[in-house]
VMD Tcl script that draws the C-alpha trace (Angstrom):
set ca {
  {5.15 25.92 1.02}
  {8.90 25.85 1.67}
  {10.28 22.42 2.45}
  {13.44 21.79 4.48}
  {16.24 20.30 2.38}
  {19.01 19.62 4.90}
  {19.21 16.73 7.33}
  {21.99 16.52 9.88}
  {23.19 12.97 10.54}
  {24.89 12.58 13.92}
  {26.21 9.75 16.06}
  {22.88 9.75 17.90}
  {20.71 9.58 14.77}
  {18.18 6.71 14.88}
  {17.47 4.63 11.79}
  {14.09 4.02 10.15}
  {13.42 2.61 6.72}
  {11.42 0.61 4.21}
  {12.10 -2.99 3.20}
  {11.05 -4.61 -0.07}
  {12.35 -6.20 -3.24}
  {12.60 -4.19 -5.38}
  {12.61 -1.02 -3.30}
  {14.55 1.52 -5.38}
  {11.29 2.92 -6.77}
  {9.99 3.82 -3.29}
  {9.06 7.43 -2.53}
  {8.83 6.68 1.20}
  {12.35 7.98 2.02}
  {11.55 11.26 0.28}
  {8.38 12.04 2.24}
  {9.54 10.66 5.58}
  {12.85 12.51 5.53}
  {11.05 15.75 4.58}
  {8.85 15.39 7.67}
  {11.80 14.40 9.85}
  {13.77 17.45 8.73}
  {10.76 19.72 9.28}
  {10.41 18.41 12.85}
  {14.19 18.50 13.42}
  {13.86 14.95 14.72}
  {17.07 12.94 15.18}
  {16.12 10.20 12.70}
  {16.94 9.16 9.14}
  {14.81 6.97 6.87}
  {16.52 4.63 4.39}
  {15.51 2.11 1.69}
  {16.63 -1.48 2.35}
  {16.43 -3.86 -0.64}
  {15.98 -7.32 0.89}
  {15.52 -10.53 -1.06}
  {12.87 -12.90 0.29}
  {15.51 -15.49 1.21}
  {17.37 -12.88 3.28}
  {14.42 -11.55 5.29}
  {15.09 -13.40 8.55}
  {18.78 -12.47 8.50}
  {17.92 -8.85 7.73}
  {15.57 -8.52 10.70}
  {18.23 -10.00 12.97}
  {20.64 -7.45 11.54}
  {18.20 -4.63 12.23}
  {18.06 -5.74 15.86}
  {21.84 -5.82 16.04}
  {22.31 -2.28 14.71}
  {19.34 -0.75 16.53}
  {16.96 0.10 13.69}
  {13.91 1.64 15.38}
  {11.24 0.86 12.82}
  {10.48 0.20 9.19}
  {7.76 0.02 6.57}
  {7.20 -3.07 4.48}
  {6.33 -3.36 0.82}
  {6.11 -6.21 -1.70}
  {6.90 -9.09 -1.19}
  {7.33 -9.14 2.62}
  {3.98 -8.00 4.08}
  {2.90 -11.50 5.03}
  {6.21 -13.31 5.43}
  {7.33 -10.78 8.06}
  {4.62 -11.87 10.52}
  {6.35 -14.98 11.97}
  {9.44 -12.85 12.65}
  {7.59 -10.38 14.90}
  {6.99 -10.61 18.65}
  {3.58 -8.92 18.55}
  {1.05 -8.13 15.81}
  {-1.88 -5.71 16.23}
  {-5.49 -6.83 15.91}
  {-5.98 -4.89 12.68}
  {-2.90 -6.49 11.12}
  {-4.06 -9.92 12.26}
  {-7.46 -9.30 10.67}
  {-5.86 -8.19 7.42}
  {-3.21 -10.88 7.60}
  {-0.44 -8.50 6.53}
  {1.89 -6.00 8.18}
  {3.21 -2.78 6.66}
  {4.63 -1.00 9.72}
  {7.04 -2.36 12.36}
  {8.60 -0.76 15.42}
  {10.81 -2.01 18.21}
  {10.53 -1.78 21.97}
  {12.18 -3.44 24.95}
  {9.95 -6.46 24.35}
  {10.87 -6.90 20.68}
  {9.40 -6.15 17.26}
  {5.77 -5.03 16.94}
  {3.74 -4.88 13.72}
  {0.56 -3.23 12.51}
  {-1.10 -2.26 9.24}
  {-1.87 1.32 8.21}
  {-2.62 0.46 4.55}
  {-6.38 0.09 4.93}
  {-6.77 3.57 6.45}
  {-4.50 5.01 3.76}
  {-6.47 3.31 1.00}
  {-9.75 4.73 2.29}
  {-8.64 8.35 2.51}
  {-9.19 9.39 -1.16}
  {-12.40 7.35 -1.41}
  {-13.96 8.97 1.66}
  {-13.11 12.37 0.20}
  {-15.45 11.64 -2.74}
  {-18.53 11.60 -0.45}
  {-20.09 8.76 -2.46}
  {-22.58 6.14 -1.37}
  {-20.77 2.80 -1.34}
  {-23.42 0.38 -0.09}
  {-24.47 -0.55 -3.64}
  {-20.92 -0.63 -5.05}
  {-19.39 -3.99 -6.02}
  {-15.59 -4.07 -6.05}
  {-13.20 -6.04 -8.25}
  {-9.76 -6.44 -6.67}
  {-6.98 -7.58 -8.96}
  {-4.55 -9.75 -6.99}
  {-4.66 -11.71 -3.76}
  {-1.46 -10.81 -1.92}
  {-0.79 -8.68 1.14}
  {-1.87 -5.43 -0.53}
  {-5.17 -7.00 -1.59}
  {-5.87 -8.02 2.00}
  {-5.75 -4.40 3.14}
  {-8.09 -3.43 0.29}
  {-10.59 -6.14 1.26}
  {-10.65 -4.93 4.86}
  {-11.02 -1.32 3.73}
  {-13.84 -2.07 1.27}
  {-15.69 -4.00 3.95}
  {-15.31 -1.01 6.28}
  {-16.51 1.27 3.49}
  {-19.67 -0.81 3.21}
  {-19.25 -2.05 -0.37}
  {-21.95 -4.51 -1.38}
  {-19.73 -7.26 -2.82}
  {-15.98 -7.81 -2.88}
  {-14.63 -9.92 -5.75}
  {-10.95 -10.89 -5.53}
  {-9.36 -12.15 -8.74}
  {-6.28 -14.37 -8.80}
  {-4.49 -16.99 -10.88}
  {-3.65 -19.66 -8.30}
  {-6.57 -21.81 -7.08}
  {-4.64 -22.84 -3.96}
  {-3.82 -19.25 -3.01}
  {-7.37 -18.12 -3.69}
  {-8.75 -20.92 -1.50}
  {-6.41 -19.97 1.34}
  {-7.32 -16.29 0.87}
  {-11.03 -17.02 1.07}
  {-10.70 -19.13 4.20}
  {-8.61 -16.60 6.12}
  {-11.31 -14.03 6.92}
  {-13.88 -13.56 9.66}
  {-17.44 -14.66 8.93}
  {-18.61 -11.05 8.55}
  {-16.08 -10.19 5.86}
  {-16.37 -13.62 4.22}
  {-20.10 -13.03 3.74}
  {-19.31 -10.29 1.20}
  {-16.15 -11.83 -0.27}
  {-15.79 -14.08 -3.32}
  {-12.47 -15.34 -4.70}
  {-12.52 -15.91 -8.44}
  {-10.22 -17.13 -11.16}
  {-8.63 -14.46 -13.33}
  {-10.34 -15.98 -16.37}
  {-13.69 -14.84 -14.93}
  {-12.81 -11.14 -15.20}
  {-15.06 -10.76 -18.22}
  {-18.07 -11.73 -16.13}
  {-17.39 -9.37 -13.23}
  {-15.77 -6.23 -14.65}
  {-19.09 -5.10 -16.23}
  {-20.71 -5.17 -12.76}
  {-17.96 -3.30 -10.91}
  {-18.26 0.15 -9.39}
  {-14.63 0.12 -8.24}
  {-11.69 -1.76 -9.78}
  {-8.49 -1.89 -7.74}
  {-5.09 -3.00 -8.97}
  {-3.45 -4.65 -5.96}
  {-0.83 -6.44 -8.05}
  {2.71 -5.17 -8.78}
  {1.93 -5.16 -12.52}
  {2.89 -1.76 -13.88}
  {5.45 -1.03 -11.17}
  {9.01 0.00 -11.95}
  {10.85 -1.31 -13.95}
  {8.02 -2.82 -16.07}
  {6.15 0.48 -16.34}
  {4.46 -0.29 -19.67}
  {2.63 -3.33 -18.27}
  {-1.00 -3.34 -17.15}
  {-3.05 -5.96 -15.29}
  {-5.91 -5.51 -17.78}
  {-6.05 -5.45 -21.56}
  {-7.67 -2.62 -23.49}
  {-10.65 -4.89 -24.14}
  {-11.02 -5.69 -20.44}
  {-10.84 -2.01 -19.53}
  {-13.66 -1.44 -22.00}
  {-15.91 -3.77 -20.00}
  {-15.87 -1.53 -16.91}
  {-18.92 0.76 -16.52}
  {-18.33 4.43 -17.29}
  {-19.30 5.55 -13.79}
  {-16.82 3.20 -12.09}
  {-13.56 4.15 -10.41}
  {-10.17 2.69 -11.32}
  {-7.76 2.71 -8.37}
  {-4.12 1.66 -8.67}
  {-2.15 1.13 -5.46}
  {1.03 1.79 -7.44}
  {2.17 5.42 -7.23}
  {5.13 5.41 -9.59}
  {5.00 5.89 -12.53}
  {2.24 8.44 -12.27}
  {-0.03 7.61 -13.98}
  {0.48 3.89 -14.42}
  {-0.36 2.19 -17.68}
  {-3.53 0.81 -16.04}
  {-4.70 4.31 -15.10}
  {-3.77 5.71 -18.49}
  {-6.01 3.07 -20.04}
  {-8.78 3.80 -17.54}
  {-8.68 7.54 -18.16}
  {-8.71 7.02 -21.93}
  {-11.85 4.90 -21.45}
  {-13.53 7.72 -19.51}
  {-13.20 6.20 -16.05}
  {-12.31 8.18 -12.93}
  {-8.72 7.26 -12.03}
  {-7.14 7.31 -8.57}
  {-3.47 6.53 -8.00}
  {-1.72 5.36 -4.86}
  {-0.07 8.66 -3.92}
  {-2.55 9.75 -1.24}
  {-2.68 6.22 0.15}
  {1.12 6.36 0.41}
  {0.98 9.69 2.24}
  {-1.72 8.66 4.69}
  {-0.32 5.23 5.58}
  {3.14 6.77 5.87}
  {2.07 9.56 8.20}
  {0.35 7.03 10.46}
  {3.55 4.98 10.60}
  {5.74 8.01 11.33}
  {3.50 8.99 14.24}
  {4.04 5.53 15.72}
  {7.82 5.85 15.46}
  {8.19 9.47 16.58}
  {5.34 9.38 19.13}
  {4.13 12.82 18.05}
  {1.92 14.39 15.36}
  {3.62 14.63 11.97}
  {3.26 17.21 9.15}
  {1.12 15.37 6.58}
  {1.07 18.41 4.27}
  {4.87 18.49 4.22}
  {5.00 14.80 3.29}
  {2.49 15.25 0.48}
  {4.20 18.37 -0.86}
  {7.60 16.67 -0.92}
  {6.17 14.01 -3.21}
  {4.33 16.49 -5.42}
  {7.45 18.65 -5.80}
  {9.54 15.61 -6.68}
  {7.03 14.46 -9.28}
  {6.80 17.95 -10.76}
  {10.58 17.97 -11.10}
  {10.45 14.75 -13.10}
  {8.10 16.18 -15.73}
  {9.72 16.78 -19.14}
}
mol new
graphics top color blue
foreach p $ca { graphics top sphere $p radius 0.5 }
foreach p [lrange $ca 0 end-1] q [lrange $ca 1 end] { graphics top cylinder $p $q radius 0.2 }
display resetview
């Protein structure tokens, strides 16, 4: 597959982007701009590093310069909500936003992470109704995973965190249906729940650039996970993460966040461009980039 490599920036070019802190590791500009060039759309997608304290000022600045839409990554997926004029039902249910667009009535937000997360799991054609899930972390990314695992039909959803106050708030923020399958647990209880898990998801930033040698679990904790379980890391760079290297070495099936990135990104781009987008082009742009980074 031949990918377009030239984008023409004009006075009419509309701006899209991704906000986060840090954001320099993001592959989103690479895949979005590949699709934009393929479609010859008059847009450009940029990374915007925004500190948490600067978020409100940044969104006001986006309004002033006419940014048309943006993705959101750590740590802004929840803190962006009060700054929006409208939030979709799915984003309200998840309690986090990853995609924002503007209209004449202001800023609108939704969440495409849950659908993106599910894509590689559905491709496995497994039966999930007897699968308990351990989710590491209780931030905005974990919320999308909870919603997705409930949709998948997983039997129990165990969310592990370190702050009792945050865990309590997390537990109380869901509908009765989801709450019936959800338990929030202290990180120290991992040893009791990892041996029961059929799916272990890293929804923390541990292992993300620049601390690429870090892992949310120790070697001993990895060894507690059943051999037929899946290890899924939402992080997509480095590839594989330390967590997934450990999981693979222990004989577990490892899934990284690349396909989730592609699927949630294509859904966002369709919202902004109001037309179908070339998912294969987006995926191939990432694969080619990663292949070029290999020693």
